C-alpha positions as CSV (number, residue, x, y, z in Angstrom):
1,X,228.0,32.8,48.9
2,X,225.9,29.5,50.3
3,X,225.9,28.8,53.4
4,X,225.9,25.1,55.0
5,X,224.0,24.4,58.0
6,X,224.2,21.4,60.2
7,X,222.2,20.1,63.6
8,X,224.2,18.1,66.1
9,X,222.6,16.7,69.2
10,X,224.4,17.8,72.5
11,X,224.2,17.2,76.2
12,X,222.6,20.7,75.8
13,X,220.2,20.0,73.1
14,X,220.5,20.5,69.7
15,X,223.4,22.8,68.6
16,X,223.3,24.7,64.6
17,X,226.0,25.8,62.8
18,X,225.7,27.9,60.2
19,X,229.3,28.2,58.2
20,X,230.4,29.7,54.6
21,X,232.1,27.7,52.1
22,X,235.6,28.4,53.3
23,X,234.2,26.8,56.3
24,X,234.2,29.8,58.4
25,X,231.4,29.5,61.7
26,X,229.1,32.2,60.5
27,X,226.7,31.4,63.4
28,X,225.5,28.9,66.2
29,X,223.7,28.3,68.8
30,X,221.4,25.7,71.2
31,X,218.3,25.4,68.5
32,X,217.4,22.9,65.8
33,X,215.5,26.1,64.1
34,X,217.6,27.1,61.2
35,X,215.6,30.4,60.6
36,X,217.0,31.6,64.9
37,X,220.6,31.0,63.3
38,X,220.1,33.1,60.6
39,X,218.4,35.6,62.5
40,X,221.6,35.7,64.2
41,X,223.1,37.4,60.9
42,X,223.3,41.0,59.7
43,X,223.1,39.7,56.4
44,X,222.1,36.5,55.4
45,X,224.1,34.0,52.5
46,X,222.5,33.9,49.2
47,X,221.5,30.1,49.7
48,X,221.5,27.9,52.5
49,X,221.9,23.8,52.0
50,X,222.2,21.2,54.6
51,X,225.6,19.4,55.2
52,X,228.8,18.3,57.1
53,X,230.8,21.3,57.9
54,X,234.2,21.0,59.6
55,X,233.2,22.4,62.9
56,X,231.2,20.0,63.7
57,X,234.0,17.8,64.9
58,X,235.3,20.7,67.0
59,X,231.9,20.7,68.4
60,X,231.7,17.1,69.6
61,X,235.4,17.0,70.6
62,X,234.6,20.0,73.2
63,X,231.6,17.8,74.3
64,X,233.7,15.1,75.0
65,X,236.1,17.2,77.3
66,X,238.5,18.6,75.0
67,X,237.6,22.3,75.4
68,X,240.3,23.7,73.5
69,X,238.8,22.2,70.3
70,X,236.4,25.1,69.2
71,X,240.0,27.4,69.6
72,X,240.7,26.4,66.1
73,X,237.6,27.1,64.1
74,X,237.6,29.8,62.3
75,X,234.4,32.1,62.1
76,X,233.6,35.2,60.0
77,X,231.6,38.3,61.8
78,X,231.0,41.2,60.6
79,X,230.7,44.4,63.3
80,X,232.6,47.4,63.9
81,X,236.0,47.7,65.7
82,X,234.8,47.6,68.7
83,X,233.0,44.7,68.2
84,X,235.7,42.7,66.6
85,X,237.9,43.5,69.7
86,X,235.4,42.8,72.0
87,X,235.1,39.0,69.9
88,X,238.5,38.7,70.2
89,X,239.0,39.1,73.6
90,X,236.3,36.8,74.3
91,X,238.0,34.2,72.4
92,X,240.9,34.7,74.6
93,X,239.3,33.9,78.1
94,X,240.4,30.8,79.3
95,X,237.7,27.7,80.4
96,X,237.1,27.4,83.9
97,X,238.0,31.2,84.7
98,X,235.3,33.3,83.6
99,X,235.4,36.8,83.1
100,X,232.5,39.9,84.4
101,X,231.5,42.5,81.7
102,X,233.6,44.9,83.4
103,X,236.5,42.9,82.9
104,X,235.7,42.3,79.4
105,X,235.9,46.2,79.0
106,X,238.4,46.1,80.4
107,X,240.3,43.7,78.1
108,X,239.2,45.8,75.2
109,X,240.7,49.1,76.7
110,X,237.3,51.1,77.5
111,X,237.5,50.1,80.7
112,X,233.6,52.2,81.4
113,X,232.3,50.5,78.8
114,X,230.1,47.8,80.4
115,X,227.4,48.5,78.3
116,X,229.0,48.0,75.3
117,X,230.7,44.7,76.3
118,X,227.6,43.3,77.4
119,X,226.4,44.1,73.9
120,X,229.5,43.0,72.0
121,X,228.2,39.5,74.4
122,X,224.4,39.7,72.9
123,X,225.7,40.2,69.1
124,X,227.5,37.1,69.5
125,X,226.8,35.0,66.4
126,X,229.2,32.2,66.7
127,X,228.1,30.8,70.2
128,X,230.3,28.4,71.4
129,X,233.5,29.3,69.8
130,X,233.3,33.0,70.6
131,X,232.8,31.8,74.2
132,X,230.2,35.0,75.2
133,X,229.3,32.1,77.8
134,X,231.8,32.4,79.8
135,X,230.7,36.1,80.7
136,X,229.3,36.8,84.0
137,X,227.5,39.5,86.1
138,X,229.6,41.5,88.5
139,X,228.2,39.9,91.1
140,X,229.0,36.4,89.6
141,X,225.5,35.8,88.7
142,X,224.8,34.2,85.1
143,X,222.9,37.4,83.3
144,X,222.1,37.1,79.9
145,X,222.7,34.5,77.0
146,X,220.9,33.7,74.1
147,X,220.1,30.4,74.4
148,X,218.9,30.6,77.2
149,X,220.9,30.3,81.0
150,X,220.8,26.9,81.7
151,X,222.6,26.3,78.3
152,X,225.6,28.7,79.9
153,X,225.2,27.5,83.7
154,X,225.9,24.3,81.8
155,X,228.7,25.4,79.9
156,X,230.3,27.0,82.4
157,X,230.0,23.8,85.0
158,X,231.5,21.9,81.9
159,X,234.6,24.1,81.5
160,X,234.9,24.4,85.3
161,X,235.2,20.2,86.1
162,X,237.4,20.2,83.2
């Protein structure tokens, strides 16, 4: 498979997307470093070429105020059934209404698996499209985020304001 990589400027800094030949986002994040994006994958594509991705328009629309634009973007992730359930649950979180890791664990039918819920977020490759930034610690603090807590804070503030 040959993947397409594209970097966009956003208010939160450079945002890079990696998409497969079907247009599904494999990985993305707030960096201009292609290696940082590729490092998020379990299996790397055979080749990567620079180009335009279909998902770029959704990123622009999201930053333009259409928070739902990212919802229709197809993603492809490889993981366990629990991870797949967690990633699907993340996509159902309403913008401006973040969940806690405890609530995410309950959402996937594993109420005691709070650490697993955190791990699901940590292993999420297509950031923004699978909005792991919408999960907080039980005390309401931000917790971790692969792309930095400043980006997470900015995304949550944007979504809360909308």
